[in-house]
C-alpha positions as CSV (number, residue, x, y, z in Angstrom):
1,M,159.7,72.7,69.4
2,S,162.6,70.7,70.0
3,A,164.5,68.6,67.5
4,R,163.7,65.2,68.6
5,C,162.0,62.3,67.1
6,Q,158.8,61.1,68.8
7,V,159.6,57.3,67.6
8,T,163.2,56.7,68.0
9,G,164.1,59.6,70.5
10,A,166.9,60.7,68.1
11,E,168.3,64.1,69.3
12,P,171.0,66.3,67.7
13,G,174.6,65.5,68.1
14,F,177.2,68.0,69.1
15,G,180.7,68.3,68.1
16,N,183.5,70.7,66.5
17,N,184.1,72.2,63.0
18,V,187.6,71.7,62.6
19,S,189.3,74.2,59.8
20,H,192.2,73.6,57.9
21,S,194.2,75.7,60.4
22,N,192.9,73.3,63.2
23,R,190.6,75.9,64.8
24,R,187.7,74.4,66.5
25,T,184.1,75.7,66.4
26,R,181.0,74.3,68.0
27,R,178.5,72.8,65.6
28,R,175.5,70.5,65.9
29,W,174.2,67.6,63.6
30,N,170.4,67.8,63.5
31,P,168.4,64.4,63.0
32,N,166.5,64.2,59.7
33,L,163.0,64.9,60.9
34,Q,159.8,65.0,58.8
35,S,156.3,66.0,60.0
36,H,154.0,63.2,58.8
37,K,150.5,62.2,59.1
38,F,149.4,58.5,60.0
39,Y,146.0,57.1,60.0
40,V,145.4,55.0,63.2
41,P,142.5,52.8,63.0
42,S,142.2,52.1,66.5
43,L,141.7,55.8,67.3
44,G,139.7,56.4,64.1
45,R,141.7,59.5,63.2
46,T,144.8,60.7,61.8
47,V,147.9,61.5,64.1
48,T,150.6,64.1,63.1
49,L,154.2,62.8,64.3
50,R,157.6,64.3,64.1
51,V,159.5,61.5,63.1
52,S,163.0,61.0,61.7
53,T,163.6,58.9,58.5
54,K,164.7,56.0,60.6
55,G,161.6,56.4,62.6
56,L,159.5,56.0,59.3
57,K,161.4,52.8,58.7
58,T,160.6,51.6,62.4
59,I,157.0,52.5,61.6
60,D,156.8,50.4,58.5
61,R,158.4,47.5,60.3
62,R,156.4,47.4,63.5
63,G,153.2,49.1,62.4
64,I,151.6,52.5,63.4
65,E,149.5,50.7,66.0
66,S,152.1,49.3,68.1
67,V,154.3,52.6,67.9
68,V,151.3,54.8,68.9
69,A,150.8,52.4,71.9
70,Q,154.6,52.6,72.9
71,I,154.3,56.7,72.7
72,R,151.3,56.8,74.7
73,A,152.9,54.5,77.2
74,R,155.7,57.0,77.8
75,G,153.2,59.6,78.5
76,E,153.3,61.6,75.3
77,R,150.2,63.1,73.9
78,V,149.5,61.8,70.4
C-alpha cells in the first residue's frame, strides 16, 4: 500500500539528510497518514479511508458525502 492520502493526494517528499560534515544521504518525508472509518449515509455503510491529518480537516470542512463523491469521480473504489 502506497503512502498516499486518498483525499488530498499527499505523497512522500524526497530530499537529503545533511550531516555536520556536509555529507548528503537520501531521505524521505512521509505524510501523516491515518486509517479512519467514516459513516456515509448515502451509501448506508462505513468506509475506511487512508487520509492525512490535513485530509481529516478537509472532510470536516466539506463533509464526507462530497469527499466520497470526489474520490469516486476519480475512479477509486471506496
